[in-house]
Every structure is written in structure tokens, then in C-alpha cells.
N, CA, C and O atoms as a GROMACS GRO file, in nm:
protein
  552
    1UNK      N    1   0.150   1.135  -0.534
    1UNK     CA    2   0.099   1.268  -0.487
    1UNK      C    3  -0.063   1.242  -0.460
    1UNK      O    4  -0.135   1.164  -0.522
    2UNK      N    5  -0.094   1.312  -0.370
    2UNK     CA    6  -0.201   1.296  -0.300
    2UNK      C    7  -0.307   1.414  -0.338
    2UNK      O    8  -0.251   1.524  -0.342
    3UNK      N    9  -0.403   1.417  -0.358
    3UNK     CA   10  -0.472   1.584  -0.401
    3UNK      C   11  -0.608   1.568  -0.306
    3UNK      O   12  -0.632   1.458  -0.258
    4UNK      N   13  -0.670   1.650  -0.287
    4UNK     CA   14  -0.807   1.646  -0.241
    4UNK      C   15  -0.864   1.779  -0.246
    4UNK      O   16  -0.804   1.878  -0.287
    5UNK      N   17  -0.991   1.778  -0.198
    5UNK     CA   18  -1.084   1.906  -0.221
    5UNK      C   19  -1.082   1.947  -0.044
    5UNK      O   20  -1.098   1.870   0.050
    6UNK      N   21  -1.054   2.109  -0.042
    6UNK     CA   22  -1.013   2.153   0.118
    6UNK      C   23  -1.152   2.194   0.141
    6UNK      O   24  -1.141   2.255   0.248
    7UNK      N   25  -1.266   2.199   0.111
    7UNK     CA   26  -1.366   2.195   0.140
    7UNK      C   27  -1.450   2.053   0.192
    7UNK      O   28  -1.564   2.057   0.239
    8UNK      N   29  -1.393   1.964   0.178
    8UNK     CA   30  -1.442   1.853   0.211
    8UNK      C   31  -1.350   1.752   0.291
    8UNK      O   32  -1.393   1.655   0.353
    9UNK      N   33  -1.248   1.781   0.284
    9UNK     CA   34  -1.143   1.670   0.395
    9UNK      C   35  -0.986   1.791   0.406
    9UNK      O   36  -0.924   1.858   0.324
   10UNK      N   37  -0.977   1.768   0.543
   10UNK     CA   38  -0.849   1.829   0.598
   10UNK      C   39  -0.727   1.735   0.621
   10UNK      O   40  -0.731   1.640   0.700
   11UNK      N   41  -0.631   1.764   0.556
   11UNK     CA   42  -0.492   1.685   0.654
   11UNK      C   43  -0.480   1.677   0.793
   11UNK      O   44  -0.444   1.766   0.870
   12UNK      N   45  -0.515   1.549   0.822
   12UNK     CA   46  -0.433   1.492   0.959
   12UNK      C   47  -0.267   1.477   1.011
   12UNK      O   48  -0.199   1.508   1.108
   13UNK      N   49  -0.247   1.391   0.852
   13UNK     CA   50  -0.116   1.354   0.877
   13UNK      C   51  -0.098   1.310   0.758
   13UNK      O   52  -0.196   1.282   0.688
   14UNK      N   53   0.077   1.288   0.693
   14UNK     CA   54   0.125   1.206   0.604
   14UNK      C   55   0.247   1.135   0.634
   14UNK      O   56   0.329   1.192   0.705
   15UNK      N   57   0.272   1.013   0.589
   15UNK     CA   58   0.406   0.959   0.598
   15UNK      C   59   0.450   0.922   0.429
   15UNK      O   60   0.383   0.884   0.333
   16UNK      N   61   0.606   0.955   0.450
   16UNK     CA   62   0.655   0.884   0.306
   16UNK      C   63   0.748   0.772   0.372
   16UNK      O   64   0.819   0.779   0.472
   17UNK      N   65   0.729   0.687   0.300
   17UNK     CA   66   0.741   0.520   0.334
   17UNK      C   67   0.868   0.465   0.220
   17UNK      O   68   0.863   0.428   0.103
   18UNK      N   69   0.972   0.478   0.314
   18UNK     CA   70   1.060   0.456   0.171
   18UNK      C   71   1.028   0.287   0.199
   18UNK      O   72   0.996   0.220   0.297
   19UNK      N   73   1.061   0.256   0.028
   19UNK     CA   74   1.051   0.104   0.017
   19UNK      C   75   1.198   0.032  -0.024
   19UNK      O   76   1.217  -0.069  -0.090
   20UNK      N   77   1.297   0.125   0.043
   20UNK     CA   78   1.465   0.079  -0.022
   20UNK      C   79   1.492   0.022   0.100
   20UNK      O   80   1.534   0.088   0.195
   21UNK      N   81   1.466  -0.132   0.104
   21UNK     CA   82   1.521  -0.179   0.254
   21UNK      C   83   1.623  -0.189   0.275
   21UNK      O   84   1.648  -0.185   0.396
   22UNK      N   85   1.737  -0.205   0.183
   22UNK     CA   86   1.875  -0.219   0.215
   22UNK      C   87   1.953  -0.174   0.098
   22UNK      O   88   1.974  -0.231  -0.009
   23UNK      N   89   1.993  -0.058   0.140
   23UNK     CA   90   2.104   0.053   0.048
   23UNK      C   91   2.220  -0.033   0.021
   23UNK      O   92   2.298   0.019  -0.059
   24UNK      N   93   2.252  -0.148   0.063
   24UNK     CA   94   2.395  -0.208   0.048
   24UNK      C   95   2.342  -0.332  -0.119
   24UNK      O   96   2.403  -0.357  -0.223
   25UNK      N   97   2.228  -0.369  -0.075
   25UNK     CA   98   2.178  -0.459  -0.178
   25UNK      C   99   2.125  -0.343  -0.308
   25UNK      O  100   2.055  -0.242  -0.304
   26UNK      N  101   2.187  -0.405  -0.406
   26UNK     CA  102   2.140  -0.342  -0.538
   26UNK      C  103   1.964  -0.384  -0.554
   26UNK      O  104   1.879  -0.300  -0.582
   27UNK      N  105   1.941  -0.496  -0.534
   27UNK     CA  106   1.776  -0.539  -0.551
   27UNK      C  107   1.722  -0.450  -0.468
   27UNK      O  108   1.629  -0.388  -0.520
   28UNK      N  109   1.756  -0.411  -0.320
   28UNK     CA  110   1.658  -0.321  -0.262
   28UNK      C  111   1.684  -0.200  -0.217
   28UNK      O  112   1.645  -0.156  -0.109
   29UNK      N  113   1.767  -0.128  -0.316
   29UNK     CA  114   1.812   0.017  -0.289
   29UNK      C  115   1.756   0.128  -0.386
   29UNK      O  116   1.813   0.237  -0.400
   30UNK      N  117   1.655   0.096  -0.443
   30UNK     CA  118   1.562   0.165  -0.518
   30UNK      C  119   1.507   0.298  -0.463
   30UNK      O  120   1.501   0.286  -0.341
   31UNK      N  121   1.476   0.390  -0.492
   31UNK     CA  122   1.473   0.521  -0.419
   31UNK      C  123   1.291   0.537  -0.443
   31UNK      O  124   1.227   0.638  -0.470
   32UNK      N  125   1.244   0.396  -0.422
   32UNK     CA  126   1.087   0.434  -0.417
   32UNK      C  127   1.037   0.433  -0.301
   32UNK      O  128   1.066   0.355  -0.211
   33UNK      N  129   0.928   0.555  -0.295
   33UNK     CA  130   0.847   0.557  -0.145
   33UNK      C  131   0.679   0.586  -0.174
   33UNK      O  132   0.639   0.666  -0.259
   34UNK      N  133   0.595   0.508  -0.087
   34UNK     CA  134   0.462   0.521  -0.084
   34UNK      C  135   0.431   0.605   0.022
   34UNK      O  136   0.446   0.595   0.143
   35UNK      N  137   0.375   0.707  -0.067
   35UNK     CA  138   0.284   0.836   0.036
   35UNK      C  139   0.175   0.770   0.074
   35UNK      O  140   0.104   0.709  -0.006
   36UNK      N  141   0.143   0.781   0.246
   36UNK     CA  142   0.042   0.776   0.267
   36UNK      C  143  -0.018   0.872   0.366
   36UNK      O  144   0.043   0.909   0.466
   37UNK      N  145  -0.149   0.913   0.332
   37UNK     CA  146  -0.186   1.046   0.371
   37UNK      C  147  -0.320   0.992   0.451
   37UNK      O  148  -0.397   0.906   0.407
   38UNK      N  149  -0.330   1.060   0.577
   38UNK     CA  150  -0.458   1.026   0.635
   38UNK      C  151  -0.551   1.176   0.645
   38UNK      O  152  -0.528   1.276   0.713
   39UNK      N  153  -0.634   1.155   0.574
   39UNK     CA  154  -0.739   1.315   0.554
   39UNK      C  155  -0.894   1.288   0.638
   39UNK      O  156  -0.958   1.184   0.634
   40UNK      N  157  -0.921   1.383   0.696
   40UNK     CA  158  -1.083   1.398   0.801
   40UNK      C  159  -1.152   1.432   0.702
   40UNK      O  160  -1.124   1.522   0.622
   41UNK      N  161  -1.276   1.343   0.701
   41UNK     CA  162  -1.419   1.437   0.622
   41UNK      C  163  -1.451   1.511   0.674
   41UNK      O  164  -1.485   1.485   0.789
   42UNK      N  165  -1.459   1.627   0.634
   42UNK     CA  166  -1.542   1.747   0.715
   42UNK      C  167  -1.682   1.722   0.686
   42UNK      O  168  -1.726   1.710   0.572
   43UNK      N  169  -1.777   1.711   0.834
   43UNK     CA  170  -1.884   1.656   0.822
   43UNK      C  171  -1.978   1.776   0.945
   43UNK      O  172  -1.944   1.839   1.045
   44UNK      N  173  -2.101   1.759   0.871
   44UNK     CA  174  -2.183   1.826   1.026
   44UNK      C  175  -2.145   1.805   1.144
   44UNK      O  176  -2.069   1.709   1.140
   45UNK      N  177  -2.158   1.848   1.257
   45UNK     CA  178  -2.085   1.820   1.361
   45UNK      C  179  -2.213   1.711   1.461
   45UNK      O  180  -2.191   1.664   1.573
   46UNK      N  181  -2.312   1.698   1.398
   46UNK     CA  182  -2.422   1.582   1.468
   46UNK      C  183  -2.396   1.431   1.408
   46UNK      O  184  -2.470   1.334   1.427
   47UNK      N  185  -2.284   1.433   1.336
   47UNK     CA  186  -2.175   1.290   1.316
   47UNK      C  187  -2.132   1.269   1.451
   47UNK      O  188  -2.086   1.360   1.519
   48UNK      N  189  -2.149   1.136   1.498
   48UNK     CA  190  -2.099   1.115   1.626
   48UNK      C  191  -1.980   1.074   1.590
   48UNK      O  192  -1.898   1.162   1.619
   49UNK      N  193  -1.924   0.968   1.532
   49UNK     CA  194  -1.811   0.916   1.501
   49UNK      C  195  -1.746   1.017   1.332
   49UNK      O  196  -1.796   1.017   1.220
   50UNK      N  197  -1.621   1.090   1.384
   50UNK     CA  198  -1.532   1.098   1.292
   50UNK      C  199  -1.498   1.040   1.193
   50UNK      O  200  -1.490   0.923   1.231
   51UNK      N  201  -1.462   1.044   1.050
   51UNK     CA  202  -1.429   0.968   0.954
   51UNK      C  203  -1.301   0.998   0.916
   51UNK      O  204  -1.276   1.119   0.911
   52UNK      N  205  -1.179   0.891   0.876
   52UNK     CA  206  -1.051   0.938   0.840
   52UNK      C  207  -1.042   0.849   0.723
   52UNK      O  208  -1.091   0.737   0.736
   53UNK      N  209  -0.986   0.882   0.608
   53UNK     CA  210  -0.923   0.806   0.491
   53UNK      C  211  -0.813   0.823   0.494
   53UNK      O  212  -0.756   0.931   0.511
   54UNK      N  213  -0.764   0.720   0.477
   54UNK     CA  214  -0.623   0.708   0.480
   54UNK      C  215  -0.578   0.620   0.343
   54UNK      O  216  -0.601   0.501   0.322
   55UNK      N  217  -0.516   0.703   0.267
   55UNK     CA  218  -0.474   0.706   0.124
   55UNK      C  219  -0.324   0.656   0.090
   55UNK      O  220  -0.219   0.707   0.130
   56UNK      N  221  -0.337   0.571   0.024
   56UNK     CA  222  -0.162   0.522   0.036
   56UNK      C  223  -0.155   0.509  -0.151
   56UNK      O  224  -0.234   0.454  -0.228
   57UNK      N  225  -0.056   0.569  -0.172
   57UNK     CA  226  -0.017   0.585  -0.322
   57UNK      C  227   0.088   0.527  -0.345
   57UNK      O  228   0.162   0.535  -0.247
   58UNK      N  229   0.160   0.438  -0.479
   58UNK     CA  230   0.277   0.369  -0.463
   58UNK      C  231   0.305   0.345  -0.618
   58UNK      O  232   0.225   0.322  -0.709
   59UNK      N  233   0.423   0.357  -0.620
   59UNK     CA  234   0.444   0.268  -0.790
   59UNK      C  235   0.587   0.161  -0.738
   59UNK      O  236   0.699   0.182  -0.692
   60UNK      N  237   0.521   0.062  -0.771
   60UNK     CA  238   0.602  -0.072  -0.710
   60UNK      C  239   0.708  -0.089  -0.796
   60UNK      O  240   0.675  -0.089  -0.915
   61UNK      N  241   0.827  -0.103  -0.772
   61UNK     CA  242   0.965  -0.173  -0.857
   61UNK      C  243   0.880  -0.248  -1.011
   61UNK      O  244   0.771  -0.305  -1.014
   62UNK      N  245   0.973  -0.224  -1.122
   62UNK     CA  246   0.909  -0.272  -1.254
   62UNK      C  247   0.981  -0.415  -1.263
   62UNK      O  248   0.933  -0.507  -1.329
   63UNK      N  249   1.086  -0.425  -1.200
   63UNK     CA  250   1.190  -0.550  -1.266
   63UNK      C  251   1.101  -0.658  -1.256
   63UNK      O  252   1.045  -0.693  -1.152
   64UNK      N  253   1.086  -0.717  -1.382
   64UNK     CA  254   0.974  -0.836  -1.397
   64UNK      C  255   1.060  -0.984  -1.325
   64UNK      O  256   1.001  -1.086  -1.290
   65UNK      N  257   1.162  -0.970  -1.319
   65UNK     CA  258   1.250  -1.057  -1.257
   65UNK      C  259   1.265  -1.089  -1.115
   65UNK      O  260   1.298  -1.195  -1.060
   66UNK      N  261   1.231  -0.957  -1.060
   66UNK     CA  262   1.212  -0.956  -0.929
   66UNK      C  263   1.128  -0.953  -0.851
   66UNK      O  264   1.150  -0.889  -0.748
   67UNK      N  265   0.979  -1.031  -0.868
   67UNK     CA  266   0.865  -1.021  -0.807
   67UNK      C  267   0.852  -1.013  -0.708
   67UNK      O  268   0.755  -0.950  -0.665
   68UNK      N  269   0.984  -1.101  -0.586
   68UNK     CA  270   0.970  -1.124  -0.458
   68UNK      C  271   0.994  -0.995  -0.398
   68UNK      O  272   0.949  -0.981  -0.284
   69UNK      N  273   1.075  -0.864  -0.466
   69UNK     CA  274   1.064  -0.752  -0.428
   69UNK      C  275   0.952  -0.671  -0.416
   69UNK      O  276   0.932  -0.597  -0.319
   70UNK      N  277   0.854  -0.686  -0.544
   70UNK     CA  278   0.761  -0.627  -0.525
   70UNK      C  279   0.660  -0.678  -0.411
   70UNK      O  280   0.585  -0.601  -0.351
   71UNK      N  281   0.666  -0.819  -0.389
   71UNK     CA  282   0.574  -0.886  -0.278
   71UNK      C  283   0.634  -0.850  -0.150
   71UNK      O  284   0.554  -0.877  -0.061
   72UNK      N  285   0.758  -0.793  -0.099
   72UNK     CA  286   0.781  -0.753  -0.016
   72UNK      C  287   0.758  -0.570   0.016
   72UNK      O  288   0.774  -0.508   0.122
   73UNK      N  289   0.724  -0.530  -0.092
   73UNK     CA  290   0.750  -0.352  -0.080
   73UNK      C  291   0.585  -0.365  -0.044
   73UNK      O  292   0.546  -0.291   0.046
   74UNK      N  293   0.469  -0.467  -0.120
   74UNK     CA  294   0.331  -0.464  -0.090
   74UNK      C  295   0.266  -0.496   0.045
   74UNK      O  296   0.178  -0.431   0.100
   75UNK      N  297   0.349  -0.650   0.104
   75UNK     CA  298   0.366  -0.655   0.229
   75UNK      C  299   0.384  -0.534   0.324
   75UNK      O  300   0.296  -0.495   0.401
   76UNK      N  301   0.487  -0.487   0.314
   76UNK     CA  302   0.527  -0.379   0.414
   76UNK      C  303   0.456  -0.264   0.413
   76UNK      O  304   0.431  -0.205   0.518
   77UNK      N  305   0.404  -0.205   0.256
   77UNK     CA  306   0.288  -0.104   0.254
   77UNK      C  307   0.128  -0.148   0.372
   77UNK      O  308   0.076  -0.086   0.465
   78UNK      N  309   0.091  -0.295   0.299
   78UNK     CA  310   0.016  -0.273   0.381
   78UNK      C  311   0.031  -0.277   0.557
   78UNK      O  312  -0.035  -0.203   0.631
   79UNK      N  313   0.116  -0.364   0.599
   79UNK     CA  314   0.154  -0.326   0.712
   79UNK      C  315   0.179  -0.201   0.789
   79UNK      O  316   0.172  -0.187   0.911
   80UNK      N  317   0.210  -0.112   0.697
   80UNK     CA  318   0.215   0.037   0.739
   80UNK      C  319   0.088   0.086   0.760
   80UNK      O  320   0.066   0.148   0.864
   81UNK      N  321  -0.010   0.065   0.668
   81UNK     CA  322  -0.168   0.125   0.656
   81UNK      C  323  -0.221   0.062   0.758
   81UNK      O  324  -0.229   0.139   0.854
   82UNK      N  325  -0.266  -0.056   0.783
   82UNK     CA  326  -0.295  -0.153   0.926
   82UNK      C  327  -0.241  -0.063   1.042
   82UNK      O  328  -0.316  -0.022   1.130
   83UNK      N  329  -0.115  -0.036   1.039
   83UNK     CA  330  -0.043   0.034   1.171
   83UNK      C  331  -0.110   0.150   1.236
   83UNK      O  332  -0.161   0.162   1.348
   84UNK      N  333  -0.093   0.247   1.120
   84UNK     CA  334  -0.222   0.386   1.094
   84UNK      C  335  -0.362   0.387   1.108
   84UNK      O  336  -0.430   0.483   1.145
   85UNK      N  337  -0.405   0.269   1.074
   85UNK     CA  338  -0.527   0.219   1.071
   85UNK      C  339  -0.568   0.156   1.218
   85UNK      O  340  -0.688   0.140   1.237
   86UNK      N  341  -0.516   0.135   1.278
   86UNK     CA  342  -0.515   0.044   1.441
   86UNK      C  343  -0.533   0.224   1.513
   86UNK      O  344  -0.649   0.247   1.548
   87UNK      N  345  -0.446   0.326   1.531
   87UNK     CA  346  -0.459   0.398   1.608
   87UNK      C  347  -0.622   0.507   1.594
   87UNK      O  348  -0.681   0.564   1.685
   88UNK      N  349  -0.651   0.503   1.464
   88UNK     CA  350  -0.801   0.546   1.428
   88UNK      C  351  -0.904   0.480   1.481
   88UNK      O  352  -0.996   0.534   1.542
   89UNK      N  353  -0.889   0.351   1.457
   89UNK     CA  354  -0.979   0.252   1.513
   89UNK      C  355  -0.973   0.249   1.687
   89UNK      O  356  -1.076   0.207   1.739
   90UNK      N  357  -0.892   0.279   1.755
   90UNK     CA  358  -0.826   0.268   1.895
   90UNK      C  359  -0.906   0.406   1.924
   90UNK      O  360  -0.954   0.406   2.038
   91UNK      N  361  -0.932   0.515   1.855
   91UNK     CA  362  -0.967   0.621   1.906
   91UNK      C  363  -1.111   0.642   1.874
   91UNK      O  364  -1.167   0.750   1.895
   92UNK      N  365  -1.190   0.501   1.806
   92UNK     CA  366  -1.338   0.507   1.775
   92UNK      C  367  -1.325   0.598   1.657
   92UNK      O  368  -1.394   0.697   1.682
   93UNK      N  369  -1.280   0.607   1.566
   93UNK     CA  370  -1.289   0.692   1.433
   93UNK      C  371  -1.290   0.583   1.334
   93UNK      O  372  -1.206   0.495   1.314
   94UNK      N  373  -1.420   0.612   1.268
   94UNK     CA  374  -1.458   0.544   1.124
   94UNK      C  375  -1.332   0.564   1.020
   94UNK      O  376  -1.281   0.675   1.002
   95UNK      N  377  -1.289   0.447   0.954
   95UNK     CA  378  -1.177   0.459   0.866
   95UNK      C  379  -1.224   0.423   0.708
   95UNK      O  380  -1.319   0.346   0.698
   96UNK      N  381  -1.176   0.464   0.609
   96UNK     CA  382  -1.195   0.440   0.466
   96UNK      C  383  -1.023   0.417   0.419
   96UNK      O  384  -0.929   0.483   0.464
   97UNK      N  385  -1.016   0.316   0.327
   97UNK     CA  386  -0.845   0.304   0.316
   97UNK      C  387  -0.876   0.272   0.177
   97UNK      O  388  -0.960   0.196   0.130
   98UNK      N  389  -0.747   0.384   0.098
   98UNK     CA  390  -0.760   0.344  -0.058
   98UNK      C  391  -0.602   0.320  -0.080
   98UNK      O  392  -0.511   0.370  -0.014
   99UNK      N  393  -0.593   0.246  -0.173
   99UNK     CA  394  -0.494   0.193  -0.191
   99UNK      C  395  -0.468   0.219  -0.349
   99UNK      O  396  -0.518   0.130  -0.418
  100UNK      N  397  -0.410   0.309  -0.413
  100UNK     CA  398  -0.344   0.368  -0.500
  100UNK      C  399  -0.218   0.362  -0.589
  100UNK      O  400  -0.114   0.383  -0.527
  101UNK      N  401  -0.208   0.343  -0.690
  101UNK     CA  402  -0.064   0.321  -0.772
  101UNK      C  403  -0.074   0.240  -0.880
  101UNK      O  404  -0.173   0.205  -0.944
  102UNK      N  405   0.064   0.211  -0.895
  102UNK     CA  406   0.101   0.109  -1.049
  102UNK      C  407   0.169  -0.004  -0.984
  102UNK      O  408   0.289   0.007  -0.961
  103UNK      N  409   0.095  -0.132  -0.947
  103UNK     CA  410   0.142  -0.254  -0.877
  103UNK      C  411   0.225  -0.314  -0.971
  103UNK      O  412   0.292  -0.401  -0.916
  104UNK      N  413   0.256  -0.302  -1.122
  104UNK     CA  414   0.272  -0.372  -1.218
  104UNK      C  415   0.256  -0.550  -1.176
  104UNK      O  416   0.341  -0.632  -1.140
  105UNK      N  417   0.132  -0.561  -1.196
  105UNK     CA  418   0.112  -0.694  -1.163
  105UNK      C  419  -0.044  -0.725  -1.227
  105UNK      O  420  -0.120  -0.632  -1.254
  106UNK      N  421  -0.076  -0.849  -1.245
  106UNK     CA  422  -0.223  -0.864  -1.325
  106UNK      C  423  -0.280  -0.941  -1.175
  106UNK      O  424  -0.218  -0.968  -1.073
  107UNK      N  425  -0.451  -0.966  -1.218
  107UNK     CA  426  -0.540  -1.061  -1.121
  107UNK      C  427  -0.476  -1.163  -1.051
  107UNK      O  428  -0.488  -1.188  -0.931
  108UNK      N  429  -0.398  -1.229  -1.144
  108UNK     CA  430  -0.324  -1.383  -1.113
  108UNK      C  431  -0.204  -1.358  -1.079
  108UNK      O  432  -0.118  -1.427  -1.135
  109UNK      N  433  -0.167  -1.278  -1.003
  109UNK     CA  434  -0.039  -1.289  -0.933
  109UNK      C  435  -0.049  -1.281  -0.777
  109UNK      O  436  -0.141  -1.249  -0.702
  110UNK      N  437   0.074  -1.322  -0.757
  110UNK     CA  438   0.082  -1.315  -0.569
  110UNK      C  439   0.054  -1.159  -0.523
  110UNK      O  440  -0.017  -1.138  -0.425
  111UNK      N  441   0.100  -1.076  -0.580
  111UNK     CA  442   0.078  -0.926  -0.524
  111UNK      C  443  -0.060  -0.898  -0.534
  111UNK      O  444  -0.112  -0.825  -0.449
  112UNK      N  445  -0.144  -0.957  -0.652
  112UNK     CA  446  -0.276  -0.907  -0.665
  112UNK      C  447  -0.334  -0.978  -0.525
  112UNK      O  448  -0.393  -0.905  -0.445
  113UNK      N  449  -0.323  -1.059  -0.508
  113UNK     CA  450  -0.380  -1.204  -0.418
  113UNK      C  451  -0.362  -1.122  -0.312
  113UNK      O  452  -0.469  -1.086  -0.262
  114UNK      N  453  -0.230  -1.065  -0.240
  114UNK     CA  454  -0.217  -1.026  -0.107
  114UNK      C  455  -0.271  -0.938  -0.096
  114UNK      O  456  -0.322  -0.931   0.016
  115UNK      N  457  -0.303  -0.802  -0.198
  115UNK     CA  458  -0.409  -0.682  -0.147
  115UNK      C  459  -0.511  -0.745  -0.145
  115UNK      O  460  -0.546  -0.758  -0.028
  116UNK      N  461  -0.596  -0.805  -0.230
  116UNK     CA  462  -0.740  -0.830  -0.229
  116UNK      C  463  -0.770  -0.936  -0.106
  116UNK      O  464  -0.885  -0.940  -0.064
  117UNK      N  465  -0.676  -1.017  -0.052
  117UNK     CA  466  -0.722  -1.103   0.065
  117UNK      C  467  -0.657  -1.075   0.156
  117UNK      O  468  -0.678  -1.134   0.263
  118UNK      N  469  -0.577  -0.999   0.150
  118UNK     CA  470  -0.489  -0.965   0.302
  118UNK      C  471  -0.390  -1.068   0.362
  118UNK      O  472  -0.356  -1.067   0.481
  119UNK      N  473  -0.339  -1.172   0.256
  119UNK     CA  474  -0.278  -1.277   0.306
  119UNK      C  475  -0.240  -1.343   0.193
  119UNK      O  476  -0.325  -1.339   0.105
  120UNK      N  477  -0.131  -1.407   0.164
  120UNK     CA  478  -0.078  -1.504   0.074
  120UNK      C  479   0.008  -1.630   0.115
  120UNK      O  480   0.115  -1.609   0.172
  121UNK      N  481  -0.030  -1.753   0.089
  121UNK     CA  482   0.048  -1.874   0.148
  121UNK      C  483   0.184  -1.864   0.051
  121UNK      O  484   0.175  -1.906  -0.064
  122UNK      N  485   0.307  -1.810   0.097
  122UNK     CA  486   0.424  -1.847   0.027
  122UNK      C  487   0.487  -1.971   0.012
  122UNK      O  488   0.591  -1.994  -0.050
  123UNK      N  489   0.419  -2.047   0.070
  123UNK     CA  490   0.459  -2.211   0.045
  123UNK      C  491   0.401  -2.273  -0.073
  123UNK      O  492   0.422  -2.386  -0.117
  124UNK      N  493   0.316  -2.171  -0.122
  124UNK     CA  494   0.265  -2.222  -0.300
  124UNK      C  495   0.325  -2.138  -0.402
  124UNK      O  496   0.280  -2.148  -0.516
  125UNK      N  497   0.442  -2.038  -0.373
  125UNK     CA  498   0.475  -1.915  -0.408
  125UNK      C  499   0.560  -1.996  -0.510
  125UNK      O  500   0.621  -2.098  -0.477
  126UNK      N  501   0.560  -1.934  -0.659
  126UNK     CA  502   0.641  -2.005  -0.774
  126UNK      C  503   0.701  -1.846  -0.788
  126UNK      O  504   0.648  -1.735  -0.795
  127UNK      N  505   0.831  -1.893  -0.787
  127UNK     CA  506   0.913  -1.739  -0.776
  127UNK      C  507   0.908  -1.658  -0.946
  127UNK      O  508   0.936  -1.540  -0.966
  128UNK      N  509   0.868  -1.755  -1.046
  128UNK     CA  510   0.874  -1.733  -1.192
  128UNK      C  511   0.740  -1.639  -1.197
  128UNK      O  512   0.734  -1.571  -1.300
  129UNK      N  513   0.623  -1.620  -1.099
  129UNK     CA  514   0.509  -1.622  -1.157
  129UNK      C  515   0.460  -1.515  -1.055
  129UNK      O  516   0.342  -1.483  -1.053
  130UNK      N  517   0.562  -1.454  -0.961
  130UNK     CA  518   0.536  -1.375  -0.865
  130UNK      C  519   0.470  -1.231  -0.934
  130UNK      O  520   0.364  -1.194  -0.883
  131UNK      N  521   0.511  -1.172  -1.013
  131UNK     CA  522   0.519  -1.038  -1.094
  131UNK      C  523   0.403  -1.048  -1.159
  131UNK      O  524   0.310  -0.985  -1.108
  132UNK      N  525   0.377  -1.115  -1.266
  132UNK     CA  526   0.238  -1.088  -1.361
  132UNK      C  527   0.173  -1.207  -1.364
  132UNK      O  528   0.106  -1.209  -1.467
  133UNK      N  529   0.157  -1.316  -1.296
  133UNK     CA  530   0.086  -1.410  -1.291
  133UNK      C  531   0.127  -1.524  -1.397
  133UNK      O  532   0.079  -1.636  -1.382
  134UNK      N  533   0.228  -1.495  -1.519
  134UNK     CA  534   0.248  -1.576  -1.615
  134UNK      C  535   0.430  -1.591  -1.570
  134UNK      O  536   0.517  -1.531  -1.507
  135UNK      N  537   0.405  -1.739  -1.667
  135UNK     CA  538   0.564  -1.803  -1.610
  135UNK      C  539   0.655  -1.722  -1.712
  135UNK      O  540   0.602  -1.682  -1.816
  136UNK      N  541   0.782  -1.696  -1.687
  136UNK     CA  542   0.851  -1.606  -1.754
  136UNK      C  543   0.925  -1.718  -1.813
  136UNK      O  544   0.951  -1.822  -1.753
  137UNK      N  545   0.965  -1.683  -1.966
  137UNK     CA  546   1.037  -1.804  -2.063
  137UNK      C  547   1.201  -1.752  -2.051
  137UNK      O  548   1.239  -1.642  -2.091
  138UNK      N  549   1.256  -1.818  -2.011
  138UNK     CA  550   1.418  -1.795  -2.027
  138UNK      C  551   1.471  -1.819  -2.148
  138UNK      O  552   1.591  -1.804  -2.167
   0.00000   0.00000   0.00000
């Protein structure tokens, strides 16, 4: 859910981005959704460039053994945000992006690095430390 003060922001568009990539695959068939809301800042008319806020809210999968799913969900969300942002940049609007939610990860995880850096080298990925940045004990 995204809430805003109507006296300061107006709704431009909203997108419900499903994160269930494959209904036939148990791993990817969860009913999770990322809500992406685009809001325009209401500002004095003398401001030349309008500003939009792109707000994404999500709760990633919690399965600690399936960090690969969370990493795929995170990548997909970031790519959706980037596509939306491209439109507003092309129309010469300033953009502010907020990525909110429960990512079920720590600062040493691959998910965190993907969010912060915008990229992650999967060649160095260790599947047992994708989620929480700690080795899972079997």
C-alpha cells in the first residue's frame, strides 16, 4: 500500500507487478506483487521541470533456501522501475525513486548489493549466501 498527502502529491499512474514468474513451477508461483506508484509533486507553476516520485512497495519471498528467487524478483522490480523512469526522463521530468519493503536480506547479501549498486556479478554468486549473507548450515 502506498499512501500520500493529496495536498502535496497527485496520482499519475500505478502498476501491480506480479512476481509469480511461472505458475507451473512451485518455486515461482507465489502470489506476491510489487506495487509501483507514480506521483507528481504539486508545486508552484514557476517551477520549470515537473517532478515525479516513483514509489515501489514489495515484500520479497521469505524462503531462506531460495535466495535465487528473491534475487530474480529484485532484478525484475528494478528493471520495471527503470522502464517507468525512462518515460519520465524522456519527457524532461525530474524523477525521485523510492524502493520500499521487506527484502528479507542483510547488507552483505547479493540482493542488497544489487539494490545499492544496480548490478551484481553472478559469476561470484554462492547460492548458499544469496539471501542473508551468511552460510546456511545443512
